[in-house]
Every structure is written in structure tokens, then in C-alpha cells.
C-alpha positions as CSV (number, residue, x, y, z in Angstrom):
1,M,81.8,104.0,-73.1
2,Y,78.2,103.3,-72.1
3,K,75.0,105.2,-72.9
4,L,71.7,104.8,-71.0
5,T,68.6,103.7,-72.8
6,K,65.3,105.4,-72.3
7,E,64.4,102.5,-69.8
8,G,67.8,103.0,-68.1
9,R,67.2,106.8,-67.7
10,S,63.8,106.1,-66.2
11,K,65.3,103.6,-63.7
12,C,67.9,106.2,-62.7
13,E,65.3,108.9,-62.2
14,E,63.3,106.5,-60.0
15,Y,66.4,105.5,-58.1
16,I,67.3,109.2,-57.4
17,R,63.8,109.9,-56.2
18,G,64.2,107.0,-53.7
19,L,67.5,108.4,-52.6
20,E,65.9,111.8,-52.0
21,Q,63.3,110.2,-49.8
22,Q,65.8,108.2,-47.8
23,R,67.9,111.2,-47.4
24,Q,65.0,113.4,-46.2
25,E,64.0,110.7,-43.6
26,L,67.6,110.6,-42.2
27,L,67.8,114.4,-42.1
28,D,64.3,114.8,-40.5
29,S,65.1,112.3,-37.8
30,G,68.4,114.0,-37.0
31,A,70.3,110.8,-37.6
32,D,72.7,112.4,-40.0
33,T,73.6,115.5,-42.0
34,A,74.3,115.9,-45.6
35,D,76.7,118.8,-45.4
36,E,79.2,117.4,-47.9
37,T,77.2,114.8,-49.8
38,S,75.5,115.4,-53.1
39,L,73.0,113.0,-54.6
40,P,73.9,111.6,-58.0
41,T,72.4,112.8,-61.2
42,V,71.4,110.6,-64.1
43,D,74.5,111.8,-66.0
44,A,76.7,110.9,-63.0
45,I,75.3,107.4,-62.9
46,E,75.8,107.0,-66.6
47,G,79.4,108.0,-66.2
48,D,79.9,105.7,-63.3
49,I,79.0,102.7,-65.4
50,G,82.2,103.2,-67.4
51,F,84.2,103.9,-64.2
52,I,82.9,100.9,-62.2
53,G,82.3,98.7,-65.1
54,V,80.0,95.7,-65.4
55,D,80.2,92.3,-63.9
56,E,80.3,89.0,-65.7
57,D,76.5,89.0,-66.1
58,G,76.6,92.4,-67.8
59,E,75.2,94.2,-64.8
60,Y,76.3,97.5,-63.2
61,Y,75.4,98.1,-59.6
62,N,76.5,100.7,-57.0
63,N,75.3,102.0,-53.7
64,W,75.4,105.8,-53.7
65,A,76.0,108.0,-50.7
66,I,72.9,109.8,-49.5
67,T,74.3,111.6,-46.4
68,D,77.8,112.1,-45.0
69,E,77.6,108.7,-43.1
70,N,75.0,106.7,-45.0
71,D,74.8,104.9,-48.4
72,S,71.6,104.0,-50.1
73,E,69.6,101.1,-48.6
74,E,69.6,99.4,-52.0
75,P,72.0,99.6,-54.9
76,I,71.0,100.7,-58.3
77,V,71.2,97.7,-60.7
78,L,71.3,98.3,-64.5
79,C,71.6,95.6,-67.2
80,L,73.7,95.8,-70.4
81,G,71.5,95.7,-73.5
82,E,68.4,96.7,-71.6
83,D,69.3,99.8,-69.4
84,F,72.5,100.8,-71.2
85,I,74.4,100.0,-74.3
86,E,78.1,100.1,-75.1
87,T,79.1,102.8,-77.6
88,D,82.3,103.6,-79.5
89,D,82.1,107.3,-78.3
90,D,84.9,108.5,-76.1
């Protein structure tokens, strides 16, 4: 199991704000809808680290959906030991 550090939580919050902006731009332009797509929460990102896992460099990255047809322009990238730590909690 993984737990976000203060720095990691801050990165997640910043990433989510960017997703909100990207999403609004797509919705305002009429390029897409978001009828069935929810933006991630900090807790969802934290849980996803355990689901997706980390690569050989100790990094987690994922592109999250922002609308029904579009993923984020950039993935979120978090580093083990800096943005999240491994815990013994279940």
C-alpha cells in the first residue's frame, strides 16, 4: 500500500486543477461532453498507485479521463520516496 506525502498531495491537487481547466475548455468549445466521466480525487489517485503500481524507476504515472472521449494532455507523475511512500497498511 502507498501513502501520499504532503508534497505528493500538493502535486495531486495541482494536477486536478489542471484537469478541471482542460475539461472546461473542451466543454466550452463543444468538443466533448462529460456526462459519464468524473475527475479523480486525491484519494482516488493515491489508491491508483497501488492498483497501477510503480515502474522500475519508482515512478507512478497515469493519464486520467477528463471527458467521455478525452484523457488528460499530460500524465500525473509521482516519485516513490518523494511524493508517496510504501506502507504496511492494508
